[in-house]
N, CA and C atoms as an extended XYZ file, in Angstrom:
471
Properties=species:S:1:pos:R:3:atomname:S:1:resname:S:1:resid:I:1 pbc="F F F"
N       111.606       91.175      131.937 N   MET     1
C       112.837       91.453      131.228 CA  MET     1
C       112.586       92.544      130.194 C   MET     1
N       113.470       93.520      130.150 N   TYR     2
C       113.345       94.614      129.194 CA  TYR     2
C       114.079       94.270      127.913 C   TYR     2
N       113.545       94.747      126.812 N   LYS     3
C       114.184       94.559      125.507 CA  LYS     3
C       114.742       95.899      125.052 C   LYS     3
N       115.946       95.868      124.563 N   THR     4
C       116.523       97.062      123.968 CA  THR     4
C       116.805       96.764      122.509 C   THR     4
N       117.147       97.791      121.786 N   ILE     5
C       117.447       97.614      120.363 CA  ILE     5
C       118.519       96.550      120.181 C   ILE     5
N       119.540       96.540      121.018 N   SER     6
C       120.623       95.580      120.836 CA  SER     6
C       120.208       94.152      121.174 C   SER     6
N       119.061       93.953      121.839 N   ASP     7
C       118.595       92.610      122.183 CA  ASP     7
C       117.816       91.940      121.064 C   ASP     7
N       117.471       92.666      120.031 N   ILE     8
C       116.588       92.122      119.011 CA  ILE     8
C       117.374       91.817      117.754 C   ILE     8
N       117.212       90.585      117.255 N   ASN     9
C       117.855       90.191      116.012 CA  ASN     9
C       116.863       90.317      114.879 C   ASN     9
N       117.278       90.947      113.810 N   LEU    10
C       116.406       91.120      112.658 CA  LEU    10
C       116.923       90.288      111.500 C   LEU    10
N       116.107       89.869      110.553 N   PRO    11
C       114.677       90.106      110.518 CA  PRO    11
C       113.943       89.161      111.450 C   PRO    11
N       112.831       89.613      111.969 N   LEU    12
C       112.006       88.770      112.805 CA  LEU    12
C       111.308       87.737      111.946 C   LEU    12
N       111.077       86.570      112.500 N   ASN    13
C       110.346       85.513      111.816 CA  ASN    13
C       108.920       85.995      111.565 C   ASN    13
N       108.434       85.939      110.304 N   PRO    14
C       107.073       86.418      110.016 CA  PRO    14
C       105.999       85.702      110.831 C   PRO    14
N       106.174       84.407      111.110 N   MET    15
C       105.192       83.681      111.919 CA  MET    15
C       105.186       84.217      113.349 C   MET    15
N       106.368       84.529      113.874 N   ALA    16
C       106.445       85.084      115.228 CA  ALA    16
C       105.769       86.446      115.265 C   ALA    16
N       105.963       87.223      114.228 N   MET    17
C       105.329       88.540      114.141 CA  MET    17
C       103.813       88.398      114.136 C   MET    17
N       103.300       87.432      113.374 N   GLU    18
C       101.863       87.218      113.306 CA  GLU    18
C       101.329       86.808      114.675 C   GLU    18
N       102.055       85.947      115.369 N   THR    19
C       101.635       85.505      116.697 CA  THR    19
C       101.612       86.679      117.662 C   THR    19
N       102.680       87.490      117.631 N   LEU    20
C       102.723       88.658      118.503 CA  LEU    20
C       101.550       89.586      118.214 C   LEU    20
N       101.286       89.806      116.967 N   THR    21
C       100.208       90.714      116.593 CA  THR    21
C        98.860       90.199      117.066 C   THR    21
N        98.618       88.927      116.879 N   LEU    22
C        97.324       88.369      117.244 CA  LEU    22
C        97.129       88.270      118.749 C   LEU    22
N        98.170       87.966      119.474 N   ASN    23
C        98.033       87.714      120.902 CA  ASN    23
C        98.198       88.940      121.788 C   ASN    23
N        98.964       89.910      121.354 N   ASN    24
C        99.355       90.974      122.277 CA  ASN    24
C        98.901       92.377      121.912 C   ASN    24
N        98.302       92.545      120.783 N   ILE    25
C        98.053       93.888      120.297 CA  ILE    25
C        96.561       94.193      120.234 C   ILE    25
N        96.219       95.418      120.667 N   LYS    26
C        94.833       95.870      120.543 CA  LYS    26
C        94.523       96.099      119.068 C   LYS    26
N        93.265       96.027      118.730 N   LYS    27
C        92.852       96.305      117.351 CA  LYS    27
C        93.104       97.786      117.065 C   LYS    27
N        93.731       98.086      115.916 N   PRO    28
C        94.005       99.490      115.603 CA  PRO    28
C        92.732      100.272      115.327 C   PRO    28
N        92.789      101.568      115.610 N   ARG    29
C        91.664      102.455      115.312 CA  ARG    29
C        91.538      102.612      113.803 C   ARG    29
N        90.354      102.993      113.358 N   LEU    30
C        90.163      103.227      111.930 CA  LEU    30
C        91.038      104.378      111.445 C   LEU    30
N        91.091      105.446      112.208 N   ASN    31
C        91.958      106.579      111.877 CA  ASN    31
C        93.211      106.465      112.721 C   ASN    31
N        94.132      105.654      112.267 N   ARG    32
C        95.324      105.404      113.067 CA  ARG    32
C        96.204      106.637      113.184 C   ARG    32
N        96.871      106.712      114.306 N   ILE    33
C        97.815      107.789      114.556 CA  ILE    33
C        99.035      107.558      113.676 C   ILE    33
N        99.492      108.634      113.052 N   LYS    34
C       100.593      108.556      112.100 CA  LYS    34
C       101.873      109.089      112.748 C   LYS    34
N       102.920      108.280      112.692 N   ILE    35
C       104.208      108.662      113.263 CA  ILE    35
C       105.260      108.665      112.160 C   ILE    35
N       105.974      109.773      112.055 N   LEU    36
C       107.080      109.899      111.115 CA  LEU    36
C       108.371      109.575      111.851 C   LEU    36
N       109.135      108.629      111.317 N   VAL    37
C       110.418      108.243      111.901 CA  VAL    37
C       111.505      108.587      110.890 C   VAL    37
N       112.494      109.358      111.331 N   ILE    38
C       113.628      109.679      110.469 CA  ILE    38
C       114.842      108.981      111.059 C   ILE    38
N       115.254      107.920      110.393 N   GLU    39
C       116.315      107.030      110.884 CA  GLU    39
C       117.059      106.460      109.684 C   GLU    39
N       118.378      106.626      109.656 N   ASP    40
C       119.156      106.141      108.520 CA  ASP    40
C       119.646      104.706      108.686 C   ASP    40
N       119.585      104.149      109.874 N   ASP    41
C       120.015      102.765      110.094 CA  ASP    41
C       118.829      101.828      109.863 C   ASP    41
N       118.907      100.952      108.862 N   PRO    42
C       117.764      100.093      108.529 CA  PRO    42
C       117.322       99.171      109.668 C   PRO    42
N       118.260       98.649      110.445 N   GLU    43
C       117.880       97.749      111.544 CA  GLU    43
C       117.116       98.489      112.635 C   GLU    43
N       117.608       99.654      113.021 N   THR    44
C       116.907      100.441      114.036 CA  THR    44
C       115.535      100.865      113.523 C   THR    44
N       115.481      101.295      112.270 N   ALA    45
C       114.198      101.690      111.678 CA  ALA    45
C       113.214      100.527      111.695 C   ALA    45
N       113.692       99.326      111.414 N   GLU    46
C       112.808       98.156      111.391 CA  GLU    46
C       112.300       97.811      112.790 C   GLU    46
N       113.160       97.912      113.791 N   VAL    47
C       112.733       97.638      115.167 CA  VAL    47
C       111.657       98.638      115.594 C   VAL    47
N       111.884       99.912      115.314 N   VAL    48
C       110.906      100.946      115.672 CA  VAL    48
C       109.604      100.714      114.908 C   VAL    48
N       109.721      100.377      113.621 N   ARG    49
C       108.530      100.106      112.807 CA  ARG    49
C       107.720       98.953      113.383 C   ARG    49
N       108.382       97.861      113.731 N   ILE    50
C       107.683       96.695      114.272 CA  ILE    50
C       107.001       97.045      115.591 C   ILE    50
N       107.743       97.669      116.503 N   LEU    51
C       107.190       98.018      117.815 CA  LEU    51
C       105.948       98.894      117.682 C   LEU    51
N       106.054       99.956      116.919 N   LEU    52
C       104.951      100.912      116.856 CA  LEU    52
C       103.793      100.411      116.004 C   LEU    52
N       104.076       99.707      114.922 N   SER    53
C       102.970       99.188      114.108 CA  SER    53
C       102.224       98.088      114.848 C   SER    53
N       102.919       97.308      115.675 N   MET    54
C       102.250       96.287      116.482 CA  MET    54
C       101.335       96.922      117.524 C   MET    54
N       101.575       98.172      117.824 N   ASN    55
C       100.743       98.878      118.794 CA  ASN    55
C        99.717       99.777      118.119 C   ASN    55
N        99.480       99.536      116.843 N   GLY    56
C        98.393      100.199      116.141 CA  GLY    56
C        98.722      101.513      115.470 C   GLY    56
N        99.983      101.925      115.488 N   TYR    57
C       100.358      103.188      114.864 CA  TYR    57
C       100.694      102.982      113.393 C   TYR    57
N       100.406      103.989      112.595 N   GLN    58
C       100.797      103.985      111.190 CA  GLN    58
C       102.168      104.646      111.106 C   GLN    58
N       103.118      104.004      110.436 N   LEU    59
C       104.488      104.499      110.385 CA  LEU    59
C       104.876      104.977      108.999 C   LEU    59
N       105.596      106.073      108.977 N   ILE    60
C       106.245      106.562      107.769 CA  ILE    60
C       107.716      106.638      108.135 C   ILE    60
N       108.557      105.896      107.424 N   ILE    61
C       109.976      105.872      107.757 CA  ILE    61
C       110.769      106.479      106.610 C   ILE    61
N       111.586      107.459      106.958 N   GLU    62
C       112.466      108.118      105.993 CA  GLU    62
C       113.897      107.988      106.496 C   GLU    62
N       114.837      107.784      105.578 N   SER    63
C       116.233      107.653      105.993 CA  SER    63
C       116.911      109.013      106.157 C   SER    63
N       116.321      110.049      105.589 N   GLU    64
C       116.852      111.410      105.742 CA  GLU    64
C       115.765      112.392      105.331 C   GLU    64
N       115.942      113.622      105.698 N   SER    65
C       115.018      114.646      105.217 CA  SER    65
C       115.629      116.020      105.391 C   SER    65
N       116.090      116.562      104.291 N   LEU    66
C       116.598      117.928      104.332 CA  LEU    66
C       115.448      118.922      104.269 C   LEU    66
N       114.323      118.509      103.693 N   ASP    67
C       113.136      119.365      103.609 CA  ASP    67
C       112.085      118.846      104.593 C   ASP    67
N       112.351      119.024      105.875 N   ILE    68
C       111.470      118.468      106.904 CA  ILE    68
C       110.078      119.090      106.838 C   ILE    68
N       109.982      120.378      106.581 N   LEU    69
C       108.665      121.014      106.556 CA  LEU    69
C       107.834      120.512      105.377 C   LEU    69
N       108.462      120.296      104.241 N   GLY    70
C       107.759      119.719      103.098 CA  GLY    70
C       107.300      118.303      103.388 C   GLY    70
N       108.148      117.537      104.065 N   LEU    71
C       107.789      116.169      104.436 CA  LEU    71
C       106.622      116.161      105.419 C   LEU    71
N       106.627      117.076      106.372 N   LEU    72
C       105.517      117.169      107.327 CA  LEU    72
C       104.220      117.517      106.609 C   LEU    72
N       104.301      118.459      105.687 N   GLU    73
C       103.113      118.869      104.942 CA  GLU    73
C       102.561      117.698      104.126 C   GLU    73
N       103.444      116.914      103.558 N   TYR    74
C       103.041      115.787      102.717 CA  TYR    74
C       102.473      114.628      103.545 C   TYR    74
N       103.100      114.340      104.696 N   THR    75
C       102.711      113.158      105.483 CA  THR    75
C       101.722      113.458      106.601 C   THR    75
N       101.700      114.699      107.112 N   ARG    76
C       100.785      115.115      108.189 CA  ARG    76
C       100.852      114.187      109.414 C   ARG    76
N       102.040      113.991      110.009 N   PRO    77
C       102.146      113.080      111.149 CA  PRO    77
C       101.590      113.682      112.435 C   PRO    77
N       101.347      112.797      113.406 N   ASP    78
C       100.903      113.210      114.740 CA  ASP    78
C       102.073      113.302      115.712 C   ASP    78
N       103.217      112.724      115.332 N   LEU    79
C       104.412      112.718      116.174 CA  LEU    79
C       105.593      112.402      115.273 C   LEU    79
N       106.779      112.917      115.641 N   VAL    80
C       108.000      112.655      114.877 CA  VAL    80
C       109.052      112.080      115.817 C   VAL    80
N       109.735      111.044      115.341 N   ILE    81
C       110.866      110.454      116.059 CA  ILE    81
C       112.081      110.613      115.152 C   ILE    81
N       113.156      111.198      115.690 N   ILE    82
C       114.333      111.495      114.875 CA  ILE    82
C       115.593      110.956      115.548 C   ILE    82
N       116.405      110.253      114.762 N   ASP    83
C       117.748      109.900      115.213 CA  ASP    83
C       118.588      111.172      115.135 C   ASP    83
N       119.388      111.428      116.147 N   TYR    84
C       120.174      112.658      116.154 CA  TYR    84
C       121.243      112.651      115.062 C   TYR    84
N       121.890      111.503      114.887 N   LEU    85
C       123.012      111.422      113.953 CA  LEU    85
C       122.532      110.911      112.597 C   LEU    85
N       122.358      111.833      111.668 N   LEU    86
C       121.922      111.513      110.308 CA  LEU    86
C       123.025      111.931      109.335 C   LEU    86
N       123.017      111.395      108.110 N   PRO    87
C       124.126      111.660      107.189 CA  PRO    87
C       124.337      113.127      106.800 C   PRO    87
N       123.290      113.882      106.522 N   PHE    88
C       123.468      115.224      105.971 CA  PHE    88
C       123.087      116.356      106.911 C   PHE    88
N       122.408      116.039      107.993 N   ILE    89
C       121.944      117.061      108.932 CA  ILE    89
C       121.717      116.370      110.274 C   ILE    89
N       121.934      117.075      111.367 N   ASN    90
C       121.664      116.396      112.640 CA  ASN    90
C       120.184      116.524      112.992 C   ASN    90
N       119.719      115.545      113.744 N   GLY    91
C       118.307      115.494      114.115 CA  GLY    91
C       117.858      116.703      114.912 C   GLY    91
N       118.774      117.307      115.648 N   GLY    92
C       118.436      118.508      116.402 CA  GLY    92
C       118.060      119.662      115.490 C   GLY    92
N       118.768      119.795      114.380 N   GLU    93
C       118.452      120.857      113.427 CA  GLU    93
C       117.094      120.616      112.776 C   GLU    93
N       116.777      119.352      112.497 N   LEU    94
C       115.447      119.031      111.966 CA  LEU    94
C       114.375      119.411      112.981 C   LEU    94
N       114.626      119.066      114.242 N   CYS    95
C       113.676      119.387      115.308 CA  CYS    95
C       113.496      120.900      115.424 C   CYS    95
N       114.591      121.643      115.386 N   ALA    96
C       114.508      123.104      115.490 CA  ALA    96
C       113.688      123.691      114.343 C   ALA    96
N       113.835      123.125      113.146 N   SER    97
C       113.034      123.596      112.006 CA  SER    97
C       111.548      123.391      112.268 C   SER    97
N       111.219      122.258      112.861 N   ILE    98
C       109.816      121.959      113.189 CA  ILE    98
C       109.304      122.936      114.246 C   ILE    98
N       110.064      123.085      115.316 N   LYS    99
C       109.619      123.895      116.453 CA  LYS    99
C       109.598      125.398      116.150 C   LYS    99
N       110.354      125.816      115.134 N   ASN   100
C       110.364      127.233      114.758 CA  ASN   100
C       109.310      127.579      113.719 C   ASN   100
N       108.554      126.597      113.275 N   ASP   101
C       107.510      126.826      112.281 CA  ASP   101
C       106.157      126.945      112.982 C   ASP   101
N       105.426      128.018      112.725 N   ASN   102
C       104.142      128.242      113.409 CA  ASN   102
C       103.130      127.132      113.181 C   ASN   102
N       103.148      126.520      112.010 N   ASP   103
C       102.180      125.451      111.724 CA  ASP   103
C       102.501      124.151      112.447 C   ASP   103
N       103.765      123.943      112.798 N   TRP   104
C       104.179      122.641      113.338 CA  TRP   104
C       104.777      122.703      114.735 C   TRP   104
N       104.890      123.875      115.326 N   LYS   105
C       105.624      124.012      116.587 CA  LYS   105
C       105.083      123.161      117.738 C   LYS   105
N       103.816      122.775      117.688 N   HIS   106
C       103.254      121.959      118.766 CA  HIS   106
C       103.360      120.457      118.496 C   HIS   106
N       103.851      120.085      117.326 N   LEU   107
C       104.012      118.675      116.979 CA  LEU   107
C       105.068      118.045      117.886 C   LEU   107
N       104.745      116.942      118.576 N   PRO   108
C       105.728      116.315      119.458 CA  PRO   108
C       106.896      115.721      118.665 C   PRO   108
N       108.109      115.970      119.169 N   VAL   109
C       109.319      115.443      118.547 CA  VAL   109
C       110.144      114.738      119.615 C   VAL   109
N       110.471      113.487      119.345 N   ILE   110
C       111.337      112.693      120.214 CA  ILE   110
C       112.643      112.477      119.459 C   ILE   110
N       113.755      112.799      120.103 N   ILE   111
C       115.077      112.569      119.521 CA  ILE   111
C       115.751      111.464      120.316 C   ILE   111
N       116.465      110.590      119.612 N   TYR   112
C       117.288      109.608      120.312 CA  TYR   112
C       118.692      109.607      119.734 C   TYR   112
N       119.641      109.201      120.584 N   SER   113
C       121.036      109.181      120.152 CA  SER   113
C       121.859      108.297      121.069 C   SER   113
N       122.916      107.727      120.499 N   ALA   114
C       123.865      106.953      121.290 CA  ALA   114
C       124.920      107.864      121.920 C   ALA   114
N       124.945      109.125      121.517 N   TYR   115
C       125.955      110.062      122.000 CA  TYR   115
C       125.393      110.904      123.134 C   TYR   115
N       125.897      110.661      124.331 N   SER   116
C       125.359      111.340      125.510 CA  SER   116
C       125.624      112.844      125.484 C   SER   116
N       126.657      113.281      124.787 N   ARG   117
C       126.959      114.727      124.749 CA  ARG   117
C       125.856      115.533      124.060 C   ARG   117
N       125.005      114.844      123.310 N   VAL   118
C       123.876      115.497      122.633 CA  VAL   118
C       122.947      116.156      123.646 C   VAL   118
N       122.835      115.555      124.824 N   ILE   119
C       121.923      116.056      125.855 CA  ILE   119
C       122.202      117.525      126.168 C   ILE   119
N       123.474      117.920      126.138 N   ASN   120
C       123.845      119.302      126.467 CA  ASN   120
C       123.276      120.327      125.496 C   ASN   120
N       123.015      119.920      124.254 N   SER   121
C       122.528      120.883      123.260 CA  SER   121
C       121.033      120.765      122.980 C   SER   121
N       120.342      119.865      123.641 N   LEU   122
C       118.930      119.628      123.331 CA  LEU   122
C       118.037      120.834      123.588 C   LEU   122
N       118.377      121.649      124.563 N   GLY   123
C       117.568      122.834      124.851 CA  GLY   123
C       117.504      123.788      123.672 C   GLY   123
N       118.552      123.789      122.862 N   ASN   124
C       118.576      124.656      121.679 CA  ASN   124
C       117.579      124.197      120.616 C   ASN   124
N       117.218      122.935      120.654 N   TYR   125
C       116.363      122.367      119.609 CA  TYR   125
C       114.898      122.269      120.030 C   TYR   125
N       114.616      122.373      121.306 N   HIS   126
C       113.248      122.345      121.839 CA  HIS   126
C       112.516      121.028      121.586 C   HIS   126
N       113.252      119.909      121.622 N   CYS   127
C       112.572      118.621      121.440 CA  CYS   127
C       111.718      118.324      122.677 C   CYS   127
N       110.724      117.485      122.498 N   ASP   128
C       109.816      117.158      123.598 CA  ASP   128
C       110.375      116.077      124.501 C   ASP   128
N       111.236      115.220      123.950 N   ALA   129
C       111.824      114.154      124.760 CA  ALA   129
C       113.115      113.680      124.108 C   ALA   129
N       114.015      113.163      124.949 N   PHE   130
C       115.263      112.571      124.470 CA  PHE   130
C       115.367      111.173      125.036 C   PHE   130
N       115.843      110.264      124.216 N   LEU   131
C       116.007      108.872      124.621 CA  LEU   131
C       117.420      108.430      124.258 C   LEU   131
N       118.232      108.032      125.263 N   PRO   132
C       119.580      107.559      124.942 CA  PRO   132
C       119.535      106.153      124.339 C   PRO   132
N       120.409      105.898      123.361 N   LYS   133
C       120.517      104.569      122.754 CA  LYS   133
C       121.654      103.822      123.428 C   LYS   133
N       121.572      102.508      123.566 N   PRO   134
C       120.414      101.686      123.214 CA  PRO   134
C       119.268      101.981      124.171 C   PRO   134
N       118.062      102.006      123.638 N   PHE   135
C       116.933      102.356      124.482 CA  PHE   135
C       116.027      101.163      124.713 C   PHE   135
N       115.315      101.256      125.819 N   ASP   136
C       114.333      100.252      126.186 CA  ASP   136
C       113.094      100.481      125.323 C   ASP   136
N       112.619       99.436      124.678 N   LEU   137
C       111.470       99.576      123.783 CA  LEU   137
C       110.214      100.023      124.517 C   LEU   137
N       110.048       99.565      125.750 N   ASN   138
C       108.892      100.002      126.541 CA  ASN   138
C       108.973      101.497      126.845 C   ASN   138
N       110.189      101.993      127.050 N   GLU   139
C       110.363      103.425      127.322 CA  GLU   139
C       110.012      104.256      126.086 C   GLU   139
N       110.423      103.788      124.906 N   LEU   140
C       110.053      104.495      123.679 CA  LEU   140
C       108.538      104.520      123.518 C   LEU   140
N       107.909      103.384      123.713 N   LEU   141
C       106.454      103.302      123.578 CA  LEU   141
C       105.762      104.217      124.588 C   LEU   141
N       106.271      104.261      125.806 N   SER   142
C       105.702      105.127      126.838 CA  SER   142
C       105.833      106.608      126.453 C   SER   142
N       107.001      106.998      125.943 N   LEU   143
C       107.191      108.391      125.508 CA  LEU   143
C       106.244      108.746      124.368 C   LEU   143
N       106.079      107.828      123.429 N   VAL   144
C       105.171      108.067      122.308 CA  VAL   144
C       103.760      108.297      122.831 C   VAL   144
N       103.291      107.410      123.703 N   LYS   145
C       101.927      107.536      124.238 CA  LYS   145
C       101.755      108.831      125.027 C   LYS   145
N       102.731      109.153      125.866 N   THR   146
C       102.664      110.364      126.689 CA  THR   146
C       102.582      111.619      125.826 C   THR   146
N       103.442      111.715      124.830 N   HIS   147
C       103.485      112.939      124.023 CA  HIS   147
C       102.333      113.024      123.033 C   HIS   147
N       101.820      111.890      122.595 N   LEU   148
C       100.612      111.921      121.762 CA  LEU   148
C        99.416      112.399      122.575 C   LEU   148
N        99.332      111.961      123.833 N   PHE   149
C        98.242      112.393      124.710 CA  PHE   149
C        98.315      113.905      124.934 C   PHE   149
N        99.518      114.413      125.238 N   LYS   150
C        99.691      115.858      125.449 CA  LYS   150
C        99.328      116.638      124.188 C   LYS   150
N        99.746      116.137      123.044 N   TYR   151
C        99.463      116.798      121.761 CA  TYR   151
C        97.965      116.819      121.482 C   TYR   151
N        97.302      115.721      121.774 N   GLU   152
C        95.855      115.645      121.571 CA  GLU   152
C        95.134      116.632      122.487 C   GLU   152
N        95.570      116.721      123.740 N   MET   153
C        94.962      117.665      124.682 CA  MET   153
C        95.164      119.101      124.203 C   MET   153
N        96.357      119.399      123.724 N   LEU   154
C        96.675      120.735      123.231 CA  LEU   154
C        95.865      121.063      121.977 C   LEU   154
N        95.666      120.074      121.120 N   SER   155
C        94.921      120.274      119.868 CA  SER   155
C        93.446      120.546      120.109 C   SER   155
N        92.917      120.044      121.216 N   HIS   156
C        91.492      120.214      121.501 CA  HIS   156
C        91.193      121.444      122.354 C   HIS   156
N        92.221      122.191      122.721 N   ASN   157
C        92.026      123.409      123.529 CA  ASN   157
C        92.101      124.643      122.683 C   ASN   157
């Protein structure tokens, strides 16, 4: 059975979280991979945080970022996940700022949105992947792993 964002009720029971962590998760690396998530909805941000932190990733969650390049410089993430619909700027514009910067253009960016019409404009933003909402949590995790692997390969060449 697949889980989507709409299938999960928050907050999760802390005991259940501990059980999930102990039984299902690999031990995190000492130098954990850092993922920046820009999401203004607290419930969605919490689901993404739980999923990725249970899989050993270090998460930085921001509800908005008009100064994306400054935030990248400060946090130094290995991957960025952005909700397309944010209060002051759309996620595509944030992605375009990243991809147009020489220091960050190879940083993987995943955008997600509940609005299917966003797909038509994604080429303008050069995101690495798009995920329609509600999304399957396994699909998000798979995209994260795939794009982190590609980024690591690119960084070592």
